N, C-alpha and C positions, 0 to 999 in steps of 0.2 A: 178225199179230193185227189184227183190224178194230176200229177205235175204236167205242165204244158211242155211239149217237146220243142226243142230248139235245134233239131238236127238240120233243118233247112236254113239256108241263108245265114250261116254262122260266120261272123267275122273272125279273122285270125286271132288266136289267143296270144297274149303277151309271151315273149320268150321266158322260159322258166322251167323248173324241174318239179314234177310230182314224185314224191316218195310214197308209195302205197304200202299199206300194211294189211295183211289178210285176216279173215275171221279164223277162229279156232277150228283146226281140222282140215282147212282148205288151203293147200299151198298156193303161192302167188300165181302160178300158171293157170289156175282155175279162172282167173279174171282177164284172160287174154283179150276178150272182145272189148272190155272196157279200156284196156291199155291202148288197143288199136284206135278206138274212138278218140282218146285224148291226143294220141300222136298225130292223128289226122288233122287236128286243129292247132298244131304247133307246139305241143308240150313234149318235153323229154320225160319218160316214165321209168322209174327204177323201183325195185322192190326186194325186200328180204324174202327169200324163197320159202323158208320154214322157220318160224320162231320156236324156241324151246328144244331144238335138236342139237345145238352146239354145246358141248360140255363146258365151254367157257362162259356160257350164259344160261345157268340152270333155272328151272322153274321153282320159285319160292313165293311165299305169301306177299301179296301186293305187287308182284312182278317187277322188282327193281332191276334184275339182271336182263329181263326181256326188254325193258326200257333202255338199258345200256346197250343192248344189241342193236336197237334201232338208232340210238344216238351215234354209236360208233360207225354204223353203216352210212348214215347221212354225212358224218364228218369225213369219211373216206372218199366221198364223191367229189369233194372240193368244188362244189357247185354253187357256193354262196347260200343265202337263205333259200329254203325250198318250201313248197306247199306239202304238208303232211295230210294225206287222205287215208282213212282207215275204216274198215268194216268190222263192227262188233269188237272183238279183241283188239283189232288193229286201230280202232278209233281211240280206245282207252290208252294204248301205248303211244299214239300220236300226241294225246294231251299230256301225258307224263313226260314225253321227250321234249315237247315245246316248253313246258314249265321248267324243266331241268336245265335246258340249254336254249334260252330264248333267241340267241343270236343265229341259231340254225333254222328258225322257223319264220316263214313269210305269212303263213296262214295254216289253219287246221280245219279240216272238213270231216265230220263224223257221219258215217253211214250206219244208222240204227245202233248207235252206241250211247244209250241214255245214261246219264250220270246218276249213280246210286248215292243218295244223300239222306240225311235225317235218320228217322227210326229204321228205315230199311238198311242203311249203311251199318247202323249199330247191330241189327239182326244178323247181317253177314259176318260181322266181326265175332259175335257170340257163336254163330254156327261153325265158324272155322276153329275157334278155340275149343269147342266142345266135341268136335268130330261130327256134328250133325250135318255139316256141309256135304259130306259124302252121300247122304241120303236125300238131300233136297236139291242139289245142283244137277245140271245136265250130265255131270260125270257119272251119275248112276246109270245112264244109258250108254255113254261112250266106253265105260270099262267092260261092257259086254258086247261091244260092236264087232260084227264079223270083220275079219282082217285079211283073210286069204281066199283066193279063187284059183281055179285051174288055168284060167286064161283071162286076158283083158276083155274078150267078148263075153265071157261068163259074168265078169264083174259088171260090165255095162248093162247086161240083161238084169242083173240083180238090182242095180240102182234104179233102172228105168221102171221097175215094177213097184217101187216105193212111192207112196202118195206125195211125199215132200219133193222128191226128185222129179216127179211127173209134171210139176209146175215149172220146171226149169226150161230155159231156152235150150233147144237141142245142141247148139254149138257149145254152150257152157258145160253141159253134161259130157260131151266129147272131150273138152279140155280138162275136166276134172279127172276123167279116166286116164288121160295122157299124163297129167301132172301129179295126180294123187296116188298112183300105183307105181311100184317098182318090182323088178324080178325078185322072187323069193329064193332063198338059198337052196331049198329042196325042190324047186320047180314051181311053176305057176307064178302068180303075182300076189303081192301083199300091199297093204296100205303104206304109203311113203310117210304119212304123218302118223306116227305111232300112237296107238290108242291110249297107252299109259301116259304119254305126254299130253295128249288132248285132255285126259281126265284130270291130270295134275293142274293144268291151266284152269279148268273149270272150278276145281276145288280150292283155288287160291285167289279167287276174284278180289280185286282191290276194294277195300272198304274205306279208304282214306283219301279218295279223290277230292272231296270238298275241302279238306284240311290242306292238302297240297296246293290247291288253287288259291286258297286264302293266303298262304305263306308266300307263294311264288305265282302271282297272277300272270295270266297269259299277256304277252306284249305284242300279240298279233291278233287279227280278227279270226273268229271261229264261226262255223256254220254247221248245220245239221240237216240231214235228210232222213226221214223216217218212213217205214212201211205202214200203210194204212191198216194192215191186219197184223201188225207185229205184237206177238204175245209178250215180248220182252219190254216193249214200251208200256203195255197195260200193267205189267207187274211192277215196273220201276217208277212210272210217272215221268213227267217232263218238266217239272218246276225248276229243278236245278239246271237242266239243260237250257231251258228258255232264258234263265238268268245269265247264262254264259254267251249264248249266240244272239239274243235279242230278236231282231226281225229276220235274221238270216236262217230261217227254218222253212223247209218245204216237205212235201209228201209225194211218194210214189206208190201207186197201187201195188199191194203185195204183202208178203210176210216179212219176217226178220231177214230172210234171204232174198229180198227183192233185187239185189244186184245180179243174182243168178237167174231170176225169173224175167227181168226186164233190163238186160244189159245195155241195150242201145239207149233206152230212155234214161237210165241211170247215168251213163256216160255224158249224155247231153245236159242233164240237169247239173251234174258236177261241174261241167265246163261253164255253164251259165253262172253258177255261184262263184266260181273262181274268178271269172271276169269282174264280177261285182266286188269281190273281196280285194283283188290285187290291182 
């Protein structure tokens, strides 16, 4: 079911701050179109540009330091309670941050970040402990990902030729090339989000979210938007997520990367849910 667009005749959003957290491998600048949509209806938008690349916040099992990176970023804004919006990795970090520091969070909105619970969470824990995670997580792809191109134009052509990127809004692909690449020391350009960091994040996926939320329940409302064709939702299920967000769950046509495929629709649906939540 496709989410109903609310781009027309939108009332002004309440004054407030959205702190957005990106998906693994995609720096915050990739989401520029969404940010502009939220700013146009009255929200201040802030974001950590890249998780996992600051030595002060290393990638470890269950992501406690990445959570702290988000917590410290929010606290540094001195903006009062904020709305935490996150895509995939960013959604999980938003939950962990809101649970850890409830006074910082006014609401949490997850973009295709289904909570891993029950036997699936136990399977993740065992896979991490035994080293099997390296064979079954998306890290098996990211550790072999191409990372260097002779130019931004060559990189753009490379991404545009891939089936997954072909579904993206062209503006978002342009933004990804702008934000996701940096000059390489020996010439050309390289991925700004290092593939070894991306792989480490995949291989250390939290298996303890249900336990964390039982011990430290959210003290703010939460909502979820899923992609109708999301393989991640099919793998994980939505029982634990529904128990958290209740009726605040909606769908947008697309894959796990629907914010890149339908950025305008995603921005509008997020704005609608935030009005209902706050």
